C-alpha positions as CSV (number, residue, x, y, z in Angstrom):
1,M,31.8,122.8,82.4
2,R,35.0,122.3,80.4
3,E,35.2,119.5,77.9
4,R,37.9,116.9,78.4
5,G,39.6,115.2,75.5
6,R,41.3,111.8,75.5
7,N,44.1,110.8,73.2
8,A,43.8,107.0,72.5
9,A,47.4,106.6,73.3
10,G,47.7,109.0,76.2
11,P,46.2,110.5,79.3
12,S,43.2,112.9,79.4
13,Y,43.9,116.6,79.2
14,D,41.8,119.8,79.3
15,M,41.1,120.8,75.7
16,N,41.3,124.5,76.8
17,D,44.9,124.0,77.9
18,A,47.9,123.8,75.6
19,E,48.5,120.4,73.9
20,P,50.6,118.1,76.0
21,P,54.1,117.4,74.8
22,P,54.4,114.3,72.6
23,R,55.3,111.1,74.3
24,D,58.5,109.3,73.1
25,W,57.8,106.1,71.3
26,H,60.7,104.3,73.1
27,S,59.2,105.3,76.5
28,L,56.0,103.3,75.8
29,D,55.7,99.8,77.2
30,E,55.4,96.8,74.9
31,A,51.6,96.6,75.3
32,E,51.2,100.3,74.3
33,Q,53.5,99.9,71.3
34,T,51.6,96.8,70.2
35,A,48.2,98.5,70.5
36,L,49.4,101.4,68.4
37,R,50.9,99.1,65.8
38,E,47.6,97.3,65.5
39,A,45.6,100.6,65.2
40,F,48.2,101.8,62.6
41,G,47.6,98.6,60.6
42,H,43.9,99.4,60.3
43,Y,44.8,102.9,59.2
44,L,47.1,101.5,56.5
45,D,44.3,99.4,55.1
46,Q,42.9,102.8,53.9
47,L,46.0,103.8,52.0
48,P,47.5,102.6,48.8
49,P,50.3,100.0,49.3
50,T,53.9,100.9,49.0
51,C,57.2,99.0,49.0
52,S,59.2,102.0,50.0
53,L,60.6,101.7,53.5
54,R,61.1,105.5,53.7
55,A,57.4,105.9,52.9
56,K,56.3,103.4,55.4
57,I,58.4,105.0,58.2
58,A,57.1,108.5,57.2
59,R,53.5,107.2,57.3
60,F,54.1,105.7,60.7
61,R,55.8,108.8,62.1
62,H,53.0,111.0,60.7
63,W,50.2,108.8,62.1
64,L,51.9,108.5,65.5
65,A,52.3,112.3,65.7
66,A,48.5,112.6,65.4
67,Q,48.3,110.2,68.3
68,G,50.6,112.4,70.4
69,I,53.6,110.1,70.0
70,D,57.1,111.2,68.8
71,Y,58.7,108.4,66.8
72,R,62.4,108.5,66.0
73,D,63.9,105.3,64.5
74,D,67.4,106.2,65.6
75,A,67.1,105.0,69.2
């Protein structure tokens, strides 16, 4: 039997298949974005604080990529 993985922010997929393409942040509904922001806040609690907006955006983008989400702040 094949194992199935589940991305917290996306649908199930077969782990033996290629990774699904990242989902666009702006295509997520408000509830999904809010849930991801809340989860990211818990992740941030483990990191040293920063005042740099660039660092904050980079952290958010990196964390979302691990969740299968593509974040571009230009839309």
